[in-house]
C-alpha positions as CSV (number, residue, x, y, z in Angstrom):
1,X,-41.7,-11.2,56.8
2,X,-38.9,-12.9,54.8
3,X,-37.4,-10.7,52.1
4,X,-36.2,-12.6,49.0
5,X,-34.2,-11.1,46.2
6,X,-34.3,-13.1,42.9
7,X,-31.7,-12.2,40.3
8,X,-32.7,-13.3,36.8
9,X,-36.0,-13.1,35.0
10,X,-35.9,-16.4,33.1
11,X,-38.0,-19.5,33.9
12,X,-36.0,-20.5,36.9
13,X,-36.1,-17.0,38.4
14,X,-39.8,-16.5,37.7
15,X,-40.6,-19.8,39.2
16,X,-38.5,-19.1,42.3
17,X,-40.2,-15.7,42.7
18,X,-43.7,-17.2,42.3
19,X,-43.3,-19.9,44.8
20,X,-41.5,-17.6,47.3
21,X,-44.4,-15.1,47.1
22,X,-46.9,-18.0,47.5
23,X,-45.1,-18.9,50.7
24,X,-45.6,-15.4,52.2
25,X,-42.2,-13.8,51.4
26,X,-41.7,-10.3,50.1
27,X,-40.1,-10.8,46.7
28,X,-38.1,-8.5,44.5
29,X,-37.0,-9.7,41.1
30,X,-34.1,-8.1,39.3
31,X,-33.2,-8.5,35.7
32,X,-30.5,-6.7,33.6
33,X,-32.7,-6.5,30.5
34,X,-35.6,-4.1,29.8
35,X,-38.1,-7.0,30.2
36,X,-38.1,-10.5,31.6
37,X,-38.4,-13.9,29.8
38,X,-36.6,-12.9,26.6
39,X,-34.9,-16.2,26.0
40,X,-38.1,-18.0,27.0
41,X,-39.9,-16.2,24.2
42,X,-37.2,-17.0,21.7
43,X,-37.3,-20.7,22.7
44,X,-41.0,-20.7,21.9
45,X,-40.7,-19.0,18.5
46,X,-40.9,-22.3,16.6
47,X,-43.2,-24.0,19.2
48,X,-42.7,-23.9,22.9
49,X,-41.6,-27.4,24.1
50,X,-42.6,-27.3,27.8
51,X,-41.6,-30.9,28.8
52,X,-41.8,-34.5,27.6
53,X,-44.2,-37.4,28.2
54,X,-41.7,-40.3,28.1
55,X,-41.4,-42.5,31.2
56,X,-39.9,-40.6,34.1
57,X,-36.8,-42.9,34.4
58,X,-36.0,-42.4,30.7
59,X,-36.6,-38.7,31.2
60,X,-34.2,-38.5,34.1
61,X,-31.5,-40.4,32.1
62,X,-31.3,-37.3,29.8
63,X,-29.4,-35.4,32.5
64,X,-26.4,-37.7,32.0
65,X,-23.6,-37.2,34.6
66,X,-25.8,-34.9,36.7
67,X,-28.7,-37.3,36.9
68,X,-28.1,-38.1,40.6
69,X,-28.2,-34.4,41.6
70,X,-31.3,-33.5,39.5
71,X,-33.4,-36.6,40.1
72,X,-35.0,-35.5,43.4
73,X,-35.4,-32.0,42.1
74,X,-37.1,-33.0,38.8
75,X,-39.2,-35.6,40.6
76,X,-40.5,-32.8,42.8
77,X,-41.8,-30.9,39.8
78,X,-41.8,-33.1,36.8
79,X,-43.8,-33.2,33.5
80,X,-47.2,-33.9,35.1
81,X,-46.8,-31.1,37.5
82,X,-45.7,-28.7,34.8
83,X,-48.8,-29.5,32.8
84,X,-50.9,-28.9,35.8
85,X,-49.1,-25.6,36.5
86,X,-49.7,-24.5,32.9
87,X,-53.4,-25.4,33.2
88,X,-53.6,-23.1,36.2
89,X,-52.5,-20.3,34.0
90,X,-55.3,-21.1,31.6
91,X,-52.9,-22.8,29.1
92,X,-54.0,-26.1,27.7
93,X,-51.2,-28.5,26.6
94,X,-51.0,-31.6,24.3
95,X,-48.6,-34.4,23.7
96,X,-47.2,-34.4,20.2
97,X,-46.3,-37.5,18.1
98,X,-42.7,-37.3,19.4
99,X,-44.1,-37.3,23.0
100,X,-43.0,-33.7,23.5
101,X,-45.5,-31.6,25.3
102,X,-46.5,-28.2,23.9
103,X,-49.1,-25.5,24.7
104,X,-52.2,-26.0,22.5
105,X,-51.4,-22.9,20.4
106,X,-47.6,-23.8,20.4
107,X,-46.7,-20.2,21.5
108,X,-44.7,-18.9,24.4
109,X,-46.1,-15.4,24.6
110,X,-49.6,-16.2,25.9
111,X,-48.1,-18.4,28.6
112,X,-45.6,-15.7,29.6
113,X,-48.3,-13.0,29.7
114,X,-50.5,-15.1,31.9
115,X,-47.6,-16.0,34.2
116,X,-46.5,-12.4,34.6
117,X,-50.1,-11.3,35.3
118,X,-50.3,-13.8,38.1
119,X,-46.9,-12.8,39.4
120,X,-47.8,-9.1,39.6
121,X,-51.1,-10.0,41.4
122,X,-48.9,-11.8,43.9
123,X,-47.2,-8.4,44.7
124,X,-43.9,-9.4,43.3
125,X,-41.9,-6.3,42.5
126,X,-40.1,-6.3,39.2
127,X,-36.9,-4.3,38.7
128,X,-35.7,-4.3,35.1
129,X,-32.4,-2.8,33.8
130,X,-30.9,-3.8,37.1
131,X,-27.6,-5.6,36.5
132,X,-26.1,-7.4,39.5
133,X,-22.5,-6.3,40.1
134,X,-21.7,-8.1,43.4
135,X,-21.7,-7.0,47.1
136,X,-20.5,-4.1,49.1
137,X,-18.4,-4.6,52.2
138,X,-21.5,-5.2,54.3
139,X,-22.6,-8.1,52.1
140,X,-25.4,-6.0,50.6
141,X,-26.3,-6.7,46.9
142,X,-25.2,-4.1,44.4
143,X,-27.0,-3.3,41.1
144,X,-26.1,-1.0,38.3
145,X,-29.2,0.8,37.1
146,X,-29.9,3.6,34.7
147,X,-30.0,6.0,37.7
148,X,-26.8,4.8,39.2
149,X,-25.7,2.1,41.7
150,X,-28.4,0.7,44.0
151,X,-27.9,-1.5,47.1
152,X,-30.4,-4.1,48.2
153,X,-30.7,-6.0,51.4
154,X,-32.4,-9.4,51.5
155,X,-32.8,-12.3,53.9
156,X,-32.1,-14.8,51.1
157,X,-30.9,-14.4,47.5
158,X,-31.8,-16.8,44.7
159,X,-29.5,-16.4,41.7
160,X,-30.9,-17.5,38.3
161,X,-29.2,-15.3,35.7
162,X,-28.9,-18.1,33.1
163,X,-25.8,-19.4,31.3
164,X,-23.9,-17.8,28.5
165,X,-25.8,-18.7,25.4
166,X,-27.6,-15.9,23.5
167,X,-26.0,-13.1,25.5
168,X,-28.0,-10.5,23.6
169,X,-31.0,-11.8,25.5
170,X,-29.4,-11.3,28.8
171,X,-27.5,-14.5,29.6
172,X,-24.0,-13.2,29.4
173,X,-22.4,-15.0,32.3
174,X,-21.4,-11.8,34.0
175,X,-22.0,-13.6,37.3
176,X,-19.0,-15.9,36.8
177,X,-16.2,-13.6,38.0
178,X,-18.4,-12.4,40.9
179,X,-18.8,-15.9,42.3
180,X,-15.3,-17.0,41.3
181,X,-13.9,-14.1,43.4
182,X,-15.8,-15.5,46.3
183,X,-14.1,-18.9,45.9
184,X,-17.0,-20.7,44.2
185,X,-16.0,-23.6,41.9
186,X,-17.4,-23.1,38.4
187,X,-17.0,-25.6,35.6
188,X,-16.0,-24.0,32.4
189,X,-19.0,-22.8,30.3
190,X,-19.3,-24.7,27.0
191,X,-21.8,-24.8,24.2
192,X,-24.6,-27.4,24.5
193,X,-27.2,-28.2,21.9
194,X,-25.0,-26.5,19.3
195,X,-24.0,-26.6,15.7
196,X,-20.6,-27.7,14.3
197,X,-18.2,-26.5,11.7
198,X,-17.5,-28.5,8.6
199,X,-15.2,-27.5,5.8
200,X,-17.7,-27.4,2.9
201,X,-16.7,-26.6,-0.6
202,X,-17.7,-23.2,-1.9
203,X,-20.2,-24.7,-4.3
204,X,-21.8,-26.9,-1.7
205,X,-22.4,-24.3,1.0
206,X,-23.5,-21.7,-1.6
207,X,-26.0,-24.1,-3.1
208,X,-27.3,-26.0,-0.1
209,X,-26.9,-23.8,3.0
210,X,-30.3,-23.7,4.8
211,X,-31.6,-27.0,3.3
212,X,-32.8,-29.8,5.7
213,X,-31.4,-33.3,5.5
214,X,-34.4,-35.3,6.4
215,X,-34.9,-38.9,7.6
216,X,-31.4,-39.8,8.6
217,X,-29.7,-41.6,11.5
218,X,-26.6,-40.4,13.2
219,X,-24.0,-42.6,15.0
220,X,-21.6,-41.2,17.6
221,X,-19.1,-43.0,19.8
222,X,-19.2,-41.7,23.4
223,X,-16.2,-41.4,25.7
224,X,-16.9,-44.8,27.3
225,X,-17.0,-46.5,23.9
226,X,-20.8,-46.8,23.6
227,X,-22.4,-45.9,20.3
228,X,-25.3,-43.5,20.3
229,X,-27.9,-43.7,17.5
230,X,-30.3,-40.9,16.9
231,X,-32.8,-40.6,14.0
232,X,-34.3,-37.3,12.7
233,X,-33.2,-34.4,10.6
234,X,-30.6,-31.7,10.5
235,X,-29.8,-28.5,8.5
236,X,-26.9,-27.6,6.3
237,X,-25.4,-24.2,7.2
238,X,-22.7,-22.1,5.6
239,X,-20.4,-23.2,8.3
240,X,-21.4,-26.8,8.9
241,X,-24.4,-28.5,10.4
242,X,-27.0,-27.8,13.1
243,X,-30.6,-28.8,14.0
244,X,-32.6,-31.3,16.1
245,X,-30.8,-34.6,15.6
246,X,-27.4,-32.8,15.8
247,X,-28.3,-31.3,19.1
248,X,-29.3,-34.8,20.4
249,X,-25.6,-35.9,20.0
250,X,-23.9,-32.6,20.5
251,X,-22.4,-33.3,23.9
252,X,-20.6,-36.4,22.7
253,X,-19.4,-34.6,19.6
254,X,-18.2,-31.6,21.6
255,X,-16.3,-33.8,24.0
256,X,-14.6,-35.6,21.2
257,X,-13.5,-32.4,19.6
258,X,-12.1,-31.2,22.9
259,X,-10.1,-34.4,23.2
260,X,-9.1,-35.1,19.6
261,X,-9.3,-31.7,17.9
262,X,-12.1,-33.0,15.6
263,X,-15.0,-35.4,15.6
264,X,-16.3,-37.8,13.0
265,X,-20.1,-37.9,12.7
266,X,-21.4,-41.0,10.9
267,X,-24.6,-40.4,8.9
268,X,-27.0,-43.1,7.6
269,X,-28.8,-41.4,4.7
270,X,-31.3,-44.3,4.3
271,X,-32.2,-45.5,7.8
272,X,-35.1,-47.5,6.5
273,X,-33.2,-49.5,3.9
274,X,-30.5,-52.0,4.7
275,X,-27.1,-52.1,3.1
276,X,-27.5,-55.5,1.3
277,X,-30.6,-54.3,-0.5
278,X,-28.9,-51.0,-1.4
279,X,-25.9,-52.8,-2.9
280,X,-28.2,-55.1,-4.9
281,X,-30.3,-52.2,-6.2
282,X,-27.3,-50.0,-7.1
283,X,-25.7,-53.0,-9.0
284,X,-28.4,-52.6,-11.7
285,X,-26.7,-51.4,-14.9
286,X,-26.6,-47.6,-15.0
287,X,-26.7,-47.5,-18.8
288,X,-27.0,-43.9,-20.1
289,X,-28.5,-42.6,-16.9
290,X,-26.6,-40.0,-14.9
291,X,-25.3,-41.0,-11.5
292,X,-27.9,-38.6,-10.0
293,X,-30.7,-40.4,-11.8
294,X,-29.3,-43.7,-10.8
295,X,-29.1,-42.8,-7.1
296,X,-32.7,-41.4,-7.2
297,X,-34.1,-44.5,-8.8
298,X,-32.3,-47.2,-7.0
299,X,-31.4,-45.7,-3.6
300,X,-34.0,-43.0,-3.1
301,X,-31.2,-40.5,-2.8
302,X,-31.6,-37.0,-4.4
303,X,-31.2,-33.3,-3.7
304,X,-29.0,-32.4,-0.7
305,X,-28.4,-36.1,0.2
306,X,-27.0,-36.7,-3.3
307,X,-24.9,-33.6,-3.0
308,X,-23.5,-34.7,0.4
309,X,-22.3,-37.9,-1.2
310,X,-20.5,-36.0,-3.9
311,X,-19.1,-33.6,-1.3
312,X,-17.5,-36.4,0.8
313,X,-16.8,-39.3,-1.5
314,X,-14.0,-39.6,-4.2
315,X,-15.3,-40.0,-7.7
316,X,-14.3,-43.6,-8.0
317,X,-16.7,-44.6,-5.2
318,X,-19.7,-44.0,-7.4
319,X,-18.6,-46.7,-9.8
320,X,-18.5,-49.3,-7.1
321,X,-21.9,-50.4,-5.9
322,X,-20.6,-52.0,-2.7
323,X,-18.5,-48.9,-1.7
324,X,-21.4,-46.6,-2.6
325,X,-23.9,-48.6,-0.6
326,X,-21.5,-48.6,2.4
327,X,-21.1,-44.8,2.2
328,X,-24.8,-44.2,2.0
329,X,-25.2,-46.2,5.2
330,X,-22.2,-44.7,7.0
331,X,-21.2,-41.4,5.5
332,X,-18.4,-39.8,7.6
333,X,-18.7,-36.0,8.2
334,X,-15.6,-34.5,9.8
335,X,-16.5,-31.8,12.3
336,X,-13.7,-29.3,12.9
337,X,-15.2,-27.4,15.9
338,X,-18.3,-26.3,17.7
339,X,-20.1,-23.1,16.9
340,X,-19.5,-20.3,19.4
341,X,-21.2,-20.5,22.8
342,X,-23.1,-17.4,22.0
343,X,-24.9,-19.3,19.2
344,X,-25.7,-22.4,21.3
345,X,-29.2,-23.2,22.5
346,X,-28.0,-23.8,26.0
347,X,-24.9,-23.8,28.2
348,X,-23.0,-26.7,29.7
349,X,-20.9,-26.1,32.9
350,X,-21.5,-23.6,35.6
351,X,-21.7,-23.7,39.4
352,X,-20.6,-27.2,40.5
353,X,-23.1,-29.1,42.6
354,X,-20.2,-30.1,44.8
355,X,-20.1,-26.4,46.0
356,X,-23.9,-26.5,46.8
357,X,-25.7,-28.2,49.6
358,X,-28.9,-30.3,49.1
359,X,-30.9,-27.1,49.1
360,X,-28.9,-25.5,46.3
361,X,-27.3,-23.1,48.7
362,X,-23.6,-22.2,48.2
363,X,-21.7,-23.8,51.0
364,X,-19.4,-20.9,51.3
365,X,-22.0,-18.1,51.1
366,X,-24.9,-18.8,53.5
367,X,-28.2,-17.5,52.2
368,X,-27.2,-17.5,48.5
369,X,-29.0,-20.1,46.4
370,X,-28.5,-21.0,42.7
371,X,-31.0,-22.2,40.1
372,X,-31.5,-22.8,36.4
373,X,-28.9,-22.8,33.6
374,X,-26.1,-21.4,35.7
375,X,-25.8,-24.8,37.4
376,X,-23.4,-27.4,36.1
377,X,-25.7,-29.6,34.1
378,X,-26.8,-30.1,30.5
379,X,-29.6,-31.9,28.6
380,X,-30.8,-32.3,25.0
381,X,-33.7,-30.3,23.7
382,X,-37.1,-31.9,24.0
383,X,-38.4,-30.2,27.2
384,X,-35.6,-31.4,29.5
385,X,-34.0,-28.0,29.7
386,X,-37.1,-26.0,30.6
387,X,-38.3,-28.7,33.1
388,X,-35.0,-28.6,35.0
389,X,-35.0,-24.8,35.1
390,X,-38.5,-24.6,36.5
391,X,-37.8,-27.4,39.0
392,X,-34.5,-26.0,40.3
393,X,-36.2,-22.6,40.7
394,X,-38.9,-24.2,43.0
395,X,-36.3,-26.2,44.8
396,X,-34.0,-23.2,45.5
397,X,-37.0,-21.3,46.9
398,X,-37.9,-24.2,49.2
399,X,-34.3,-24.4,50.3
400,X,-34.2,-20.6,51.0
401,X,-37.3,-20.8,53.1
402,X,-36.0,-23.8,55.1
403,X,-32.6,-22.1,55.6
404,X,-34.3,-18.8,56.7
405,X,-36.5,-20.6,59.3
406,X,-33.5,-22.5,60.6
407,X,-31.5,-19.4,60.9
408,X,-34.2,-17.7,63.0
409,X,-34.4,-20.5,65.5
410,X,-30.6,-21.2,65.7
411,X,-29.2,-20.0,69.0
412,X,-26.9,-16.9,68.7
413,X,-23.4,-17.2,70.0
């Protein structure tokens, strides 16, 4: 019987373990934390976004520069297959108005409980508080445990320890030096789906931190000169901005900050109203009305949006209807930096696909496969992250089985 060791108890590792056990392997799963699936549970705290129902070609485009590598993997276990898999766990799903796919009750915990129950029924053995620390001289896996160092032999190893975001949940990138010392090429780990720093005034951040800025459009220029437009909402924080529509353009903003030392995010505060109409309406005599009342009546701008204009624009701009209308449609926010990687939703960078074969096996370490967020890819939120983690877990398991069968039939020299 094939013995498989899976390192990491997130979605990629759990999926690799499940499919390996279903294929007849003896599976041991190791995780450094006291329990598995911790980041998975956190991701579902506000509603577990399993995957997305948009056309598959559009879906695949969300993986950017790594689309070519991830296309066959995601096609093998895409949105429809994920819904069927969840149904097999007794979890009904639905498509939301944004085309995102959620469990019927929106929660992660029931799905994880059902999943772990099925995994344990498959005789998968779980070993928590087992931190992988490398190999001994005989290429046996080493783990640090509460009772000391343990060594483990396996026919194939599937690594899925996560990236480096939210290290308190277990993804602390402790695997990076272990693989680097074995000559594995690892792209620098960077924050993805992250917030950004803005130098707010004391008044603004004290008064408006935590408030959402709803119904806006963002414009970002990418490295190739294309302009990305995303509509949605974001949140003001004490340090800057974060939230859904910010995450959608975060990779382009992060890359610009790395190149230029800062990035300019252009915000349209009234995406459903054109600039010509705004200028016409704002040209109405203000009379004795305050500028706040004038903005509310003639531009639909109030609250935090009004405060953003005051934060960014010079006083004289409010006396010029043309300048004010232009600013409402393209308010520049200067971003000074990304928030730390430990605060990001996900991680960019990781084991380069060029160091892996088509089975996700490291070319320089036969029998060692990689899956999930530790790989060098990124995607926006919306179900794309979880889909690729699940799909790469299955793909790595299939690759491990194929490699094991080939190694048994290969003539010995």
